[in-house]
All heavy atoms as a GROMACS GRO file, in nm:
protein
  604
    1ALA      N    1  -1.002  -0.995  -4.474
    1ALA     CA    2  -0.930  -0.963  -4.350
    1ALA      C    3  -0.865  -0.826  -4.364
    1ALA      O    4  -0.826  -0.786  -4.472
    1ALA     CB    5  -0.825  -1.068  -4.320
    2ARG      N    6  -0.853  -0.757  -4.253
    2ARG     CA    7  -0.788  -0.627  -4.252
    2ARG      C    8  -0.638  -0.645  -4.260
    2ARG      O    9  -0.583  -0.744  -4.211
    2ARG     CB   10  -0.826  -0.551  -4.126
    2ARG     CG   11  -0.975  -0.518  -4.124
    2ARG     CD   12  -1.011  -0.442  -4.002
    2ARG     NE   13  -0.917  -0.331  -3.987
    2ARG     CZ   14  -0.930  -0.233  -3.902
    2ARG    NH1   15  -1.033  -0.231  -3.823
    2ARG    NH2   16  -0.841  -0.137  -3.894
    3LEU      N   17  -0.570  -0.549  -4.319
    3LEU     CA   18  -0.425  -0.556  -4.336
    3LEU      C   19  -0.352  -0.573  -4.204
    3LEU      O   20  -0.259  -0.652  -4.192
    3LEU     CB   21  -0.375  -0.431  -4.409
    3LEU     CG   22  -0.229  -0.428  -4.449
    3LEU    CD1   23  -0.193  -0.546  -4.538
    3LEU    CD2   24  -0.195  -0.298  -4.519
    4CYS      N   25  -0.396  -0.502  -4.099
    4CYS     CA   26  -0.330  -0.513  -3.969
    4CYS      C   27  -0.343  -0.654  -3.912
    4CYS      O   28  -0.251  -0.704  -3.848
    4CYS     CB   29  -0.384  -0.410  -3.871
    4CYS     SG   30  -0.561  -0.421  -3.840
    5GLU      N   31  -0.456  -0.721  -3.939
    5GLU     CA   32  -0.474  -0.859  -3.892
    5GLU      C   33  -0.385  -0.955  -3.970
    5GLU      O   34  -0.327  -1.046  -3.913
    5GLU     CB   35  -0.621  -0.899  -3.905
    5GLU     CG   36  -0.712  -0.818  -3.814
    5GLU     CD   37  -0.859  -0.831  -3.851
    5GLU    OE1   38  -0.891  -0.893  -3.955
    5GLU    OE2   39  -0.942  -0.777  -3.776
    6VAL      N   40  -0.374  -0.934  -4.100
    6VAL     CA   41  -0.291  -1.021  -4.184
    6VAL      C   42  -0.144  -1.008  -4.145
    6VAL      O   43  -0.072  -1.107  -4.135
    6VAL     CB   44  -0.309  -0.985  -4.333
    6VAL    CG1   45  -0.209  -1.060  -4.420
    6VAL    CG2   46  -0.451  -1.016  -4.378
    7LEU      N   47  -0.100  -0.884  -4.119
    7LEU     CA   48   0.041  -0.860  -4.085
    7LEU      C   49   0.070  -0.883  -3.938
    7LEU      O   50   0.186  -0.894  -3.899
    7LEU     CB   51   0.080  -0.717  -4.123
    7LEU     CG   52   0.074  -0.684  -4.272
    7LEU    CD1   53   0.099  -0.536  -4.294
    7LEU    CD2   54   0.174  -0.769  -4.350
    8GLY      N   55  -0.033  -0.885  -3.855
    8GLY     CA   56  -0.013  -0.905  -3.712
    8GLY      C   57   0.046  -0.785  -3.641
    8GLY      O   58   0.122  -0.799  -3.546
    9VAL      N   59   0.012  -0.664  -3.689
    9VAL     CA   60   0.062  -0.541  -3.627
    9VAL      C   61  -0.057  -0.450  -3.599
    9VAL      O   62  -0.159  -0.459  -3.666
    9VAL     CB   63   0.166  -0.468  -3.717
    9VAL    CG1   64   0.289  -0.553  -3.737
    9VAL    CG2   65   0.107  -0.428  -3.850
   10PRO      N   66  -0.044  -0.358  -3.502
   10PRO     CA   67  -0.154  -0.265  -3.475
   10PRO      C   68  -0.179  -0.174  -3.595
   10PRO      O   69  -0.086  -0.137  -3.667
   10PRO     CB   70  -0.104  -0.182  -3.356
   10PRO     CG   71   0.016  -0.253  -3.304
   10PRO     CD   72   0.069  -0.340  -3.413
   11SER      N   73  -0.304  -0.138  -3.616
   11SER     CA   74  -0.339  -0.055  -3.732
   11SER      C   75  -0.273   0.081  -3.728
   11SER      O   76  -0.242   0.138  -3.833
   11SER     CB   77  -0.491  -0.040  -3.743
   11SER     OG   78  -0.543   0.023  -3.628
   12TYR      N   79  -0.245   0.136  -3.609
   12TYR     CA   80  -0.183   0.269  -3.602
   12TYR      C   81  -0.040   0.268  -3.653
   12TYR      O   82   0.018   0.374  -3.678
   12TYR     CB   83  -0.188   0.326  -3.460
   12TYR     CG   84  -0.109   0.247  -3.357
   12TYR    CD1   85   0.029   0.262  -3.346
   12TYR    CD2   86  -0.172   0.158  -3.272
   12TYR    CE1   87   0.102   0.190  -3.253
   12TYR    CE2   88  -0.100   0.085  -3.180
   12TYR     CZ   89   0.036   0.102  -3.170
   12TYR     OH   90   0.109   0.030  -3.079
   13SER      N   91   0.020   0.152  -3.670
   13SER     CA   92   0.159   0.147  -3.714
   13SER      C   93   0.174   0.126  -3.864
   13SER      O   94   0.284   0.119  -3.915
   13SER     CB   95   0.235   0.036  -3.639
   13SER     OG   96   0.186  -0.091  -3.676
   14ILE      N   97   0.062   0.119  -3.938
   14ILE     CA   98   0.065   0.095  -4.083
   14ILE      C   99   0.031   0.223  -4.157
   14ILE      O  100  -0.068   0.289  -4.128
   14ILE     CB  101  -0.036  -0.015  -4.122
   14ILE    CG1  102  -0.001  -0.147  -4.054
   14ILE    CG2  103  -0.040  -0.032  -4.274
   14ILE    CD1  104  -0.103  -0.256  -4.076
   15ARG      N  105   0.116   0.257  -4.256
   15ARG     CA  106   0.089   0.371  -4.344
   15ARG      C  107   0.109   0.324  -4.488
   15ARG      O  108   0.203   0.250  -4.516
   15ARG     CB  109   0.182   0.487  -4.312
   15ARG     CG  110   0.162   0.540  -4.171
   15ARG     CD  111   0.265   0.642  -4.133
   15ARG     NE  112   0.245   0.764  -4.208
   15ARG     CZ  113   0.333   0.865  -4.211
   15ARG    NH1  114   0.445   0.857  -4.143
   15ARG    NH2  115   0.310   0.972  -4.281
   16ILE      N  116   0.020   0.364  -4.577
   16ILE     CA  117   0.028   0.326  -4.718
   16ILE      C  118   0.039   0.452  -4.802
   16ILE      O  119  -0.038   0.547  -4.784
   16ILE     CB  120  -0.097   0.245  -4.760
   16ILE    CG1  121  -0.108   0.118  -4.676
   16ILE    CG2  122  -0.091   0.211  -4.909
   16ILE    CD1  123  -0.237   0.040  -4.698
   17PHE      N  124   0.135   0.452  -4.894
   17PHE     CA  125   0.160   0.567  -4.981
   17PHE      C  126   0.151   0.527  -5.127
   17PHE      O  127   0.193   0.417  -5.166
   17PHE     CB  128   0.299   0.626  -4.956
   17PHE     CG  129   0.315   0.689  -4.821
   17PHE    CD1  130   0.355   0.614  -4.712
   17PHE    CD2  131   0.290   0.824  -4.803
   17PHE    CE1  132   0.371   0.671  -4.588
   17PHE    CE2  133   0.305   0.883  -4.680
   17PHE     CZ  134   0.346   0.806  -4.571
   18HIS      N  135   0.099   0.617  -5.209
   18HIS     CA  136   0.104   0.606  -5.354
   18HIS      C  137   0.183   0.728  -5.398
   18HIS      O  138   0.132   0.839  -5.397
   18HIS     CB  139  -0.036   0.606  -5.414
   18HIS     CG  140  -0.038   0.599  -5.562
   18HIS    ND1  141  -0.091   0.699  -5.639
   18HIS    CD2  142   0.006   0.503  -5.648
   18HIS    CE1  143  -0.080   0.666  -5.766
   18HIS    NE2  144  -0.021   0.548  -5.773
   19GLY      N  145   0.311   0.708  -5.429
   19GLY     CA  146   0.401   0.822  -5.451
   19GLY      C  147   0.420   0.894  -5.319
   19GLY      O  148   0.462   0.834  -5.221
   20THR      N  149   0.384   1.021  -5.316
   20THR     CA  150   0.396   1.098  -5.192
   20THR      C  151   0.262   1.117  -5.122
   20THR      O  152   0.254   1.183  -5.019
   20THR     CB  153   0.457   1.237  -5.220
   20THR    OG1  154   0.372   1.307  -5.311
   20THR    CG2  155   0.597   1.225  -5.277
   21VAL      N  156   0.156   1.059  -5.178
   21VAL     CA  157   0.022   1.075  -5.122
   21VAL      C  158  -0.008   0.957  -5.029
   21VAL      O  159   0.003   0.841  -5.067
   21VAL     CB  160  -0.085   1.082  -5.234
   21VAL    CG1  161  -0.224   1.096  -5.174
   21VAL    CG2  162  -0.054   1.195  -5.330
   22GLU      N  163  -0.048   0.990  -4.906
   22GLU     CA  164  -0.079   0.887  -4.808
   22GLU      C  165  -0.227   0.851  -4.812
   22GLU      O  166  -0.314   0.938  -4.819
   22GLU     CB  167  -0.042   0.933  -4.667
   22GLU     CG  168  -0.064   0.826  -4.562
   22GLU     CD  169  -0.013   0.864  -4.424
   22GLU    OE1  170   0.034   0.977  -4.406
   22GLU    OE2  171  -0.019   0.778  -4.334
   23LEU      N  172  -0.254   0.722  -4.805
   23LEU     CA  173  -0.392   0.674  -4.796
   23LEU      C  174  -0.441   0.696  -4.654
   23LEU      O  175  -0.380   0.649  -4.558
   23LEU     CB  176  -0.398   0.525  -4.830
   23LEU     CG  177  -0.535   0.458  -4.821
   23LEU    CD1  178  -0.629   0.515  -4.928
   23LEU    CD2  179  -0.523   0.308  -4.837
   24THR      N  180  -0.548   0.770  -4.639
   24THR     CA  181  -0.605   0.794  -4.506
   24THR      C  182  -0.713   0.691  -4.479
   24THR      O  183  -0.758   0.620  -4.569
   24THR     CB  184  -0.665   0.935  -4.496
   24THR    OG1  185  -0.773   0.945  -4.589
   24THR    CG2  186  -0.561   1.042  -4.525
   25SER      N  187  -0.758   0.685  -4.355
   25SER     CA  188  -0.857   0.584  -4.317
   25SER      C  189  -0.991   0.605  -4.386
   25SER      O  190  -1.070   0.512  -4.397
   25SER     CB  191  -0.876   0.584  -4.166
   25SER     OG  192  -0.924   0.710  -4.124
   26LYS      N  193  -1.018   0.725  -4.435
   26LYS     CA  194  -1.147   0.752  -4.497
   26LYS      C  195  -1.143   0.748  -4.650
   26LYS      O  196  -1.244   0.765  -4.715
   26LYS     CB  197  -1.199   0.888  -4.450
   26LYS     CG  198  -1.227   0.890  -4.302
   26LYS     CD  199  -1.279   1.022  -4.256
   26LYS     CE  200  -1.300   1.016  -4.105
   26LYS     NZ  201  -1.348   1.138  -4.051
   27ALA      N  202  -1.025   0.725  -4.706
   27ALA     CA  203  -1.011   0.727  -4.852
   27ALA      C  204  -1.002   0.585  -4.907
   27ALA      O  205  -0.956   0.493  -4.841
   27ALA     CB  206  -0.886   0.806  -4.891
   28ALA      N  207  -1.046   0.571  -5.030
   28ALA     CA  208  -1.028   0.445  -5.102
   28ALA      C  209  -0.902   0.458  -5.188
   28ALA      O  210  -0.852   0.569  -5.212
   28ALA     CB  211  -1.149   0.420  -5.191
   29LEU      N  212  -0.850   0.344  -5.231
   29LEU     CA  213  -0.729   0.348  -5.314
   29LEU      C  214  -0.750   0.434  -5.438
   29LEU      O  215  -0.661   0.511  -5.477
   29LEU     CB  216  -0.688   0.206  -5.354
   29LEU     CG  217  -0.637   0.118  -5.240
   29LEU    CD1  218  -0.618  -0.025  -5.288
   29LEU    CD2  219  -0.507   0.173  -5.184
   30ALA      N  220  -0.866   0.426  -5.500
   30ALA     CA  221  -0.894   0.506  -5.620
   30ALA      C  222  -0.890   0.656  -5.590
   30ALA      O  223  -0.855   0.737  -5.676
   30ALA     CB  224  -1.029   0.468  -5.679
   31ASP      N  225  -0.925   0.693  -5.467
   31ASP     CA  226  -0.926   0.834  -5.429
   31ASP      C  227  -0.786   0.897  -5.435
   31ASP      O  228  -0.774   1.018  -5.450
   31ASP     CB  229  -0.981   0.852  -5.286
   31ASP     CG  230  -1.127   0.815  -5.274
   31ASP    OD1  231  -1.198   0.813  -5.377
   31ASP    OD2  232  -1.171   0.786  -5.160
   32ILE      N  233  -0.683   0.815  -5.420
   32ILE     CA  234  -0.546   0.871  -5.425
   32ILE      C  235  -0.475   0.835  -5.556
   32ILE      O  236  -0.354   0.845  -5.567
   32ILE     CB  237  -0.462   0.827  -5.303
   32ILE    CG1  238  -0.442   0.675  -5.297
   32ILE    CG2  239  -0.523   0.880  -5.174
   32ILE    CD1  240  -0.339   0.630  -5.194
   33GLY      N  241  -0.554   0.792  -5.656
   33GLY     CA  242  -0.498   0.770  -5.789
   33GLY      C  243  -0.444   0.630  -5.816
   33GLY      O  244  -0.376   0.608  -5.915
   34VAL      N  245  -0.475   0.534  -5.730
   34VAL     CA  246  -0.427   0.398  -5.751
   34VAL      C  247  -0.512   0.329  -5.858
   34VAL      O  248  -0.635   0.335  -5.854
   34VAL     CB  249  -0.432   0.317  -5.618
   34VAL    CG1  250  -0.392   0.172  -5.643
   34VAL    CG2  251  -0.341   0.380  -5.516
   35CYS      N  252  -0.445   0.267  -5.955
   35CYS     CA  253  -0.513   0.188  -6.058
   35CYS      C  254  -0.430   0.063  -6.082
   35CYS      O  255  -0.325   0.044  -6.020
   35CYS     CB  256  -0.530   0.270  -6.186
   35CYS     SG  257  -0.375   0.331  -6.254
   36ASP      N  258  -0.476  -0.025  -6.171
   36ASP     CA  259  -0.401  -0.147  -6.200
   36ASP      C  260  -0.258  -0.112  -6.239
   36ASP      O  261  -0.234  -0.020  -6.318
   36ASP     CB  262  -0.467  -0.224  -6.315
   36ASP     CG  263  -0.594  -0.296  -6.272
   36ASP    OD1  264  -0.614  -0.311  -6.151
   36ASP    OD2  265  -0.672  -0.336  -6.360
   37GLY      N  266  -0.163  -0.182  -6.180
   37GLY     CA  267  -0.022  -0.160  -6.211
   37GLY      C  268   0.045  -0.055  -6.124
   37GLY      O  269   0.165  -0.033  -6.135
   38SER      N  270  -0.032   0.012  -6.039
   38SER     CA  271   0.027   0.114  -5.950
   38SER      C  272   0.117   0.047  -5.848
   38SER      O  273   0.094  -0.066  -5.806
   38SER     CB  274  -0.082   0.191  -5.876
   38SER     OG  275  -0.157   0.271  -5.963
   39GLN      N  276   0.219   0.121  -5.806
   39GLN     CA  277   0.307   0.073  -5.699
   39GLN      C  278   0.274   0.149  -5.572
   39GLN      O  279   0.262   0.271  -5.573
   39GLN     CB  280   0.454   0.094  -5.736
   39GLN     CG  281   0.498   0.005  -5.849
   39GLN     CD  282   0.646   0.017  -5.876
   39GLN    OE1  283   0.715   0.099  -5.818
   39GLN    NE2  284   0.696  -0.068  -5.963
   40LEU      N  285   0.259   0.074  -5.464
   40LEU     CA  286   0.231   0.132  -5.333
   40LEU      C  287   0.350   0.107  -5.242
   40LEU      O  288   0.423   0.010  -5.259
   40LEU     CB  289   0.106   0.069  -5.272
   40LEU     CG  290  -0.023   0.083  -5.352
   40LEU    CD1  291  -0.134   0.004  -5.287
   40LEU    CD2  292  -0.061   0.228  -5.365
   41THR      N  293   0.366   0.195  -5.144
   41THR     CA  294   0.468   0.177  -5.041
   41THR      C  295   0.398   0.154  -4.909
   41THR      O  296   0.311   0.232  -4.869
   41THR     CB  297   0.557   0.303  -5.031
   41THR    OG1  298   0.617   0.326  -5.160
   41THR    CG2  299   0.665   0.284  -4.927
   42LEU      N  300   0.435   0.046  -4.843
   42LEU     CA  301   0.379   0.011  -4.713
   42LEU      C  302   0.486   0.038  -4.608
   42LEU      O  303   0.597  -0.015  -4.617
   42LEU     CB  304   0.338  -0.136  -4.710
   42LEU     CG  305   0.288  -0.192  -4.578
   42LEU    CD1  306   0.156  -0.126  -4.539
   42LEU    CD2  307   0.271  -0.343  -4.588
   43VAL      N  308   0.454   0.122  -4.510
   43VAL     CA  309   0.547   0.155  -4.403
   43VAL      C  310   0.487   0.103  -4.273
   43VAL      O  311   0.374   0.137  -4.238
   43VAL     CB  312   0.571   0.307  -4.393
   43VAL    CG1  313   0.663   0.341  -4.278
   43VAL    CG2  314   0.626   0.361  -4.525
   44ILE      N  315   0.563   0.019  -4.203
   44ILE     CA  316   0.519  -0.033  -4.074
   44ILE      C  317   0.613   0.022  -3.968
   44ILE      O  318   0.733  -0.007  -3.970
   44ILE     CB  319   0.519  -0.187  -4.071
   44ILE    CG1  320   0.426  -0.241  -4.179
   44ILE    CG2  321   0.478  -0.237  -3.933
   44ILE    CD1  322   0.430  -0.390  -4.194
   45SER      N  323   0.561   0.103  -3.879
   45SER     CA  324   0.642   0.164  -3.774
   45SER      C  325   0.646   0.072  -3.653
   45SER      O  326   0.546   0.014  -3.614
   45SER     CB  327   0.581   0.298  -3.730
   45SER     OG  328   0.569   0.383  -3.840
   46ALA      N  329   0.763   0.062  -3.596
   46ALA     CA  330   0.777  -0.014  -3.472
   46ALA      C  331   0.706   0.062  -3.360
   46ALA      O  332   0.705   0.185  -3.358
   46ALA     CB  333   0.924  -0.032  -3.437
   47PRO      N  334   0.644  -0.011  -3.268
   47PRO     CA  335   0.579   0.059  -3.157
   47PRO      C  336   0.682   0.132  -3.073
   47PRO      O  337   0.793   0.081  -3.052
   47PRO     CB  338   0.512  -0.054  -3.077
   47PRO     CG  339   0.581  -0.178  -3.120
   47PRO     CD  340   0.633  -0.155  -3.258
   48LEU      N  341   0.648   0.252  -3.030
   48LEU     CA  342   0.741   0.330  -2.949
   48LEU      C  343   0.745   0.274  -2.807
   48LEU      O  344   0.643   0.251  -2.744
   48LEU     CB  345   0.698   0.477  -2.946
   48LEU     CG  346   0.703   0.549  -3.080
   48LEU    CD1  347   0.651   0.690  -3.065
   48LEU    CD2  348   0.843   0.550  -3.135
   49GLN      N  349   0.867   0.252  -2.763
   49GLN     CA  350   0.887   0.200  -2.628
   49GLN      C  351   0.997   0.279  -2.560
   49GLN      O  352   1.086   0.332  -2.627
   49GLN     CB  353   0.923   0.051  -2.633
   49GLN     CG  354   0.814  -0.034  -2.694
   49GLN     CD  355   0.854  -0.178  -2.713
   49GLN    OE1  356   0.970  -0.212  -2.716
   49GLN    NE2  357   0.754  -0.264  -2.725
   50VAL      N  358   0.991   0.285  -2.429
   50VAL     CA  359   1.088   0.358  -2.349
   50VAL      C  360   1.138   0.265  -2.239
   50VAL      O  361   1.060   0.189  -2.182
   50VAL     CB  362   1.023   0.483  -2.285
   50VAL    CG1  363   1.119   0.552  -2.189
   50VAL    CG2  364   0.977   0.580  -2.392
   51VAL      N  365   1.268   0.273  -2.211
   51VAL     CA  366   1.326   0.197  -2.101
   51VAL      C  367   1.363   0.294  -1.990
   51VAL      O  368   1.421   0.399  -2.016
   51VAL     CB  369   1.452   0.119  -2.145
   51VAL    CG1  370   1.513   0.043  -2.029
   51VAL    CG2  371   1.418   0.023  -2.259
   52THR      N  372   1.328   0.260  -1.865
   52THR     CA  373   1.364   0.343  -1.751
   52THR      C  374   1.449   0.263  -1.654
   52THR      O  375   1.443   0.140  -1.649
   52THR     CB  376   1.238   0.394  -1.676
   52THR    OG1  377   1.161   0.283  -1.630
   52THR    CG2  378   1.154   0.483  -1.766
   53ALA      N  379   1.529   0.335  -1.577
   53ALA     CA  380   1.615   0.276  -1.474
   53ALA      C  381   1.564   0.323  -1.338
   53ALA      O  382   1.505   0.430  -1.327
   53ALA     CB  383   1.759   0.320  -1.495
   54SER      N  384   1.591   0.241  -1.234
   54SER     CA  385   1.535   0.274  -1.104
   54SER      C  386   1.628   0.238  -0.988
   54SER      O  387   1.710   0.149  -0.999
   54SER     CB  388   1.401   0.201  -1.088
   54SER     OG  389   1.345   0.228  -0.962
   55LYS      N  390   1.606   0.307  -0.877
   55LYS     CA  391   1.680   0.277  -0.754
   55LYS      C  392   1.637   0.144  -0.693
   55LYS      O  393   1.706   0.090  -0.607
   55LYS     CB  394   1.660   0.389  -0.651
   55LYS     CG  395   1.726   0.518  -0.689
   55LYS     CD  396   1.704   0.623  -0.581
   55LYS     CE  397   1.771   0.752  -0.618
   55LYS     NZ  398   1.754   0.854  -0.514
   56ASP      N  399   1.521   0.091  -0.737
   56ASP     CA  400   1.474  -0.036  -0.680
   56ASP      C  401   1.539  -0.158  -0.747
   56ASP      O  402   1.488  -0.269  -0.736
   56ASP     CB  403   1.322  -0.045  -0.687
   56ASP     CG  404   1.268  -0.061  -0.829
   56ASP    OD1  405   1.347  -0.062  -0.926
   56ASP    OD2  406   1.144  -0.071  -0.844
   57CYS      N  407   1.651  -0.137  -0.815
   57CYS     CA  408   1.730  -0.244  -0.879
   57CYS      C  409   1.662  -0.305  -1.000
   57CYS      O  410   1.687  -0.420  -1.035
   57CYS     CB  411   1.766  -0.353  -0.778
   57CYS     SG  412   1.855  -0.292  -0.634
   58THR      N  413   1.572  -0.229  -1.064
   58THR     CA  414   1.506  -0.279  -1.184
   58THR      C  415   1.521  -0.180  -1.298
   58THR      O  416   1.551  -0.063  -1.278
   58THR     CB  417   1.355  -0.303  -1.161
   58THR    OG1  418   1.292  -0.177  -1.138
   58THR    CG2  419   1.329  -0.397  -1.045
   59ALA      N  420   1.498  -0.231  -1.418
   59ALA     CA  421   1.477  -0.149  -1.537
   59ALA      C  422   1.342  -0.192  -1.591
   59ALA      O  423   1.302  -0.307  -1.576
   59ALA     CB  424   1.587  -0.172  -1.639
   60LYS      N  425   1.270  -0.098  -1.651
   60LYS     CA  426   1.136  -0.131  -1.702
   60LYS      C  427   1.122  -0.086  -1.846
   60LYS      O  428   1.174   0.017  -1.885
   60LYS     CB  429   1.028  -0.066  -1.616
   60LYS     CG  430   1.022  -0.123  -1.476
   60LYS     CD  431   0.906  -0.066  -1.396
   60LYS     CE  432   0.914  -0.122  -1.255
   60LYS     NZ  433   0.796  -0.192  -1.216
   61LEU      N  434   1.048  -0.167  -1.923
   61LEU     CA  435   1.016  -0.136  -2.061
   61LEU      C  436   0.870  -0.092  -2.065
   61LEU      O  437   0.782  -0.165  -2.017
   61LEU     CB  438   1.038  -0.260  -2.148
   61LEU     CG  439   1.004  -0.248  -2.296
   61LEU    CD1  440   1.098  -0.147  -2.364
   61LEU    CD2  441   1.014  -0.383  -2.363
   62TRP      N  442   0.846   0.028  -2.120
   62TRP     CA  443   0.712   0.087  -2.120
   62TRP      C  444   0.662   0.108  -2.262
   62TRP      O  445   0.739   0.139  -2.352
   62TRP     CB  446   0.716   0.224  -2.053
   62TRP     CG  447   0.762   0.222  -1.911
   62TRP    CD1  448   0.890   0.229  -1.866
   62TRP    CD2  449   0.680   0.211  -1.795
   62TRP    NE1  450   0.894   0.223  -1.729
   62TRP    CE2  451   0.766   0.213  -1.682
   62TRP    CE3  452   0.543   0.200  -1.774
   62TRP    CZ2  453   0.718   0.204  -1.552
   62TRP    CZ3  454   0.496   0.193  -1.645
   62TRP    CH2  455   0.582   0.194  -1.536
   63SER      N  456   0.533   0.094  -2.281
   63SER     CA  457   0.468   0.128  -2.407
   63SER      C  458   0.434   0.276  -2.406
   63SER      O  459   0.366   0.322  -2.313
   63SER     CB  460   0.338   0.047  -2.425
   63SER     OG  461   0.259   0.104  -2.527
   64VAL      N  462   0.479   0.349  -2.505
   64VAL     CA  463   0.447   0.492  -2.513
   64VAL      C  464   0.298   0.510  -2.542
   64VAL      O  465   0.232   0.598  -2.488
   64VAL     CB  466   0.533   0.561  -2.620
   64VAL    CG1  467   0.487   0.704  -2.646
   64VAL    CG2  468   0.680   0.559  -2.580
   65ALA      N  469   0.243   0.424  -2.626
   65ALA     CA  470   0.102   0.437  -2.665
   65ALA      C  471   0.007   0.417  -2.548
   65ALA      O  472  -0.088   0.493  -2.531
   65ALA     CB  473   0.069   0.337  -2.776
   66SER      N  474   0.032   0.314  -2.466
   66SER     CA  475  -0.062   0.283  -2.359
   66SER      C  476  -0.018   0.333  -2.222
   66SER      O  477  -0.099   0.344  -2.131
   66SER     CB  478  -0.084   0.131  -2.350
   66SER     OG  479   0.034   0.068  -2.302
   67GLY      N  480   0.112   0.358  -2.205
   67GLY     CA  481   0.165   0.397  -2.075
   67GLY      C  482   0.183   0.279  -1.981
   67GLY      O  483   0.218   0.296  -1.865
   68LYS      N  484   0.161   0.159  -2.031
   68LYS     CA  485   0.171   0.039  -1.947
   68LYS      C  486   0.312  -0.017  -1.946
   68LYS      O  487   0.384  -0.008  -2.046
   68LYS     CB  488   0.076  -0.069  -1.997
   68LYS     CG  489  -0.069  -0.032  -1.982
   68LYS     CD  490  -0.159  -0.143  -2.029
   68LYS     CE  491  -0.305  -0.104  -2.012
   68LYS     NZ  492  -0.395  -0.207  -2.059
   69CYS      N  493   0.349  -0.075  -1.834
   69CYS     CA  494   0.477  -0.143  -1.822
   69CYS      C  495   0.466  -0.277  -1.895
   69CYS      O  496   0.379  -0.358  -1.866
   69CYS     CB  497   0.512  -0.166  -1.675
   69CYS     SG  498   0.669  -0.253  -1.653
   70LEU      N  499   0.555  -0.298  -1.992
   70LEU     CA  500   0.553  -0.421  -2.071
   70LEU      C  501   0.638  -0.531  -2.009
   70LEU      O  502   0.608  -0.649  -2.022
   70LEU     CB  503   0.603  -0.393  -2.212
   70LEU     CG  504   0.528  -0.286  -2.291
   70LEU    CD1  505   0.598  -0.256  -2.422
   70LEU    CD2  506   0.384  -0.330  -2.314
   71ARG      N  507   0.746  -0.490  -1.943
   71ARG     CA  508   0.837  -0.589  -1.885
   71ARG      C  509   0.920  -0.522  -1.777
   71ARG      O  510   0.963  -0.408  -1.792
   71ARG     CB  511   0.929  -0.643  -1.994
   71ARG     CG  512   1.027  -0.747  -1.944
   71ARG     CD  513   1.092  -0.822  -2.056
   71ARG     NE  514   0.987  -0.897  -2.127
   71ARG     CZ  515   0.992  -0.928  -2.255
   71ARG    NH1  516   1.094  -0.893  -2.328
   71ARG    NH2  517   0.894  -0.995  -2.312
   72THR      N  518   0.943  -0.593  -1.669
   72THR     CA  519   1.032  -0.549  -1.563
   72THR      C  520   1.155  -0.638  -1.565
   72THR      O  521   1.144  -0.760  -1.561
   72THR     CB  522   0.964  -0.557  -1.425
   72THR    OG1  523   0.849  -0.470  -1.426
   72THR    CG2  524   1.057  -0.512  -1.314
   73LEU      N  525   1.272  -0.576  -1.575
   73LEU     CA  526   1.399  -0.649  -1.578
   73LEU      C  527   1.458  -0.646  -1.438
   73LEU      O  528   1.499  -0.542  -1.388
   73LEU     CB  529   1.493  -0.586  -1.680
   73LEU     CG  530   1.434  -0.571  -1.821
   73LEU    CD1  531   1.521  -0.484  -1.907
   73LEU    CD2  532   1.413  -0.706  -1.884
   74GLU      N  533   1.458  -0.762  -1.375
   74GLU     CA  534   1.503  -0.773  -1.237
   74GLU      C  535   1.634  -0.850  -1.230
   74GLU      O  536   1.676  -0.910  -1.327
   74GLU     CB  537   1.397  -0.845  -1.153
   74GLU     CG  538   1.264  -0.772  -1.152
   74GLU     CD  539   1.156  -0.850  -1.081
   74GLU    OE1  540   1.132  -0.967  -1.117
   74GLU    OE2  541   1.096  -0.792  -0.989
   75GLY      N  542   1.696  -0.848  -1.114
   75GLY     CA  543   1.816  -0.928  -1.092
   75GLY      C  544   1.942  -0.846  -1.074
   75GLY      O  545   2.048  -0.902  -1.048
   76HIS      N  546   1.932  -0.714  -1.086
   76HIS     CA  547   2.048  -0.629  -1.062
   76HIS      C  548   2.075  -0.625  -0.911
   76HIS      O  549   1.984  -0.629  -0.830
   76HIS     CB  550   2.024  -0.487  -1.114
   76HIS     CG  551   1.986  -0.485  -1.259
   76HIS    ND1  552   2.064  -0.535  -1.359
   76HIS    CD2  553   1.875  -0.437  -1.322
   76HIS    CE1  554   2.005  -0.520  -1.476
   76HIS    NE2  555   1.889  -0.462  -1.456
   77GLU      N  556   2.200  -0.620  -0.875
   77GLU     CA  557   2.235  -0.620  -0.734
   77GLU      C  558   2.239  -0.481  -0.672
   77GLU      O  559   2.250  -0.467  -0.551
   77GLU     CB  560   2.371  -0.690  -0.717
   77GLU     CG  561   2.364  -0.838  -0.754
   77GLU     CD  562   2.496  -0.910  -0.737
   77GLU    OE1  563   2.591  -0.851  -0.684
   77GLU    OE2  564   2.503  -1.026  -0.781
   78ALA      N  565   2.231  -0.380  -0.754
   78ALA     CA  566   2.231  -0.241  -0.706
   78ALA      C  567   2.134  -0.162  -0.793
   78ALA      O  568   2.081  -0.213  -0.890
   78ALA     CB  569   2.372  -0.182  -0.714
   79GLN      N  570   2.117  -0.035  -0.756
   79GLN     CA  571   2.027   0.047  -0.835
   79GLN      C  572   2.075   0.055  -0.980
   79GLN      O  573   2.193   0.047  -1.007
   79GLN     CB  574   2.015   0.187  -0.776
   79GLN     CG  575   2.136   0.276  -0.794
   79GLN     CD  576   2.115   0.412  -0.726
   79GLN    OE1  577   2.037   0.426  -0.633
   79GLN    NE2  578   2.186   0.511  -0.775
   80VAL      N  579   1.982   0.067  -1.070
   80VAL     CA  580   2.012   0.080  -1.213
   80VAL      C  581   2.021   0.229  -1.243
   80VAL      O  582   1.923   0.302  -1.224
   80VAL     CB  583   1.906   0.010  -1.300
   80VAL    CG1  584   1.940   0.022  -1.448
   80VAL    CG2  585   1.892  -0.137  -1.259
   81ASN      N  586   2.138   0.275  -1.286
   81ASN     CA  587   2.160   0.419  -1.304
   81ASN      C  588   2.125   0.471  -1.442
   81ASN      O  589   2.101   0.590  -1.459
   81ASN     CB  590   2.305   0.453  -1.272
   81ASN     CG  591   2.337   0.429  -1.126
   81ASN    OD1  592   2.259   0.467  -1.039
   81ASN    ND2  593   2.448   0.362  -1.099
   82SER      N  594   2.125   0.385  -1.542
   82SER     CA  595   2.091   0.432  -1.677
   82SER      C  596   2.032   0.316  -1.755
   82SER      O  597   2.056   0.198  -1.724
   82SER     CB  598   2.212   0.489  -1.748
   82SER     OG  599   2.311   0.389  -1.767
   83ALA      N  600   1.957   0.352  -1.856
   83ALA     CA  601   1.892   0.249  -1.939
   83ALA      C  602   1.917   0.281  -2.085
   83ALA      O  603   1.945   0.390  -2.123
   83ALA     CB  604   1.743   0.246  -1.909
   0.00000   0.00000   0.00000
């Protein structure tokens, strides 16, 4: 199984380092000097999201990667001035 599937996160959010050298998608672990006993650093970045406020009495949560609205927060009695 791929690491992103095992961890349940998108592949673009996973970075693997051996010291200061990053494993790229085209490299094997041996290519960056990894051998038995090596220590690796796994960095998982949270997906970038943006919240917006609107005169239509809603706030919205957007995915930066896709540009899609992930959630609309409704129920405000007046326009939402800041998020």
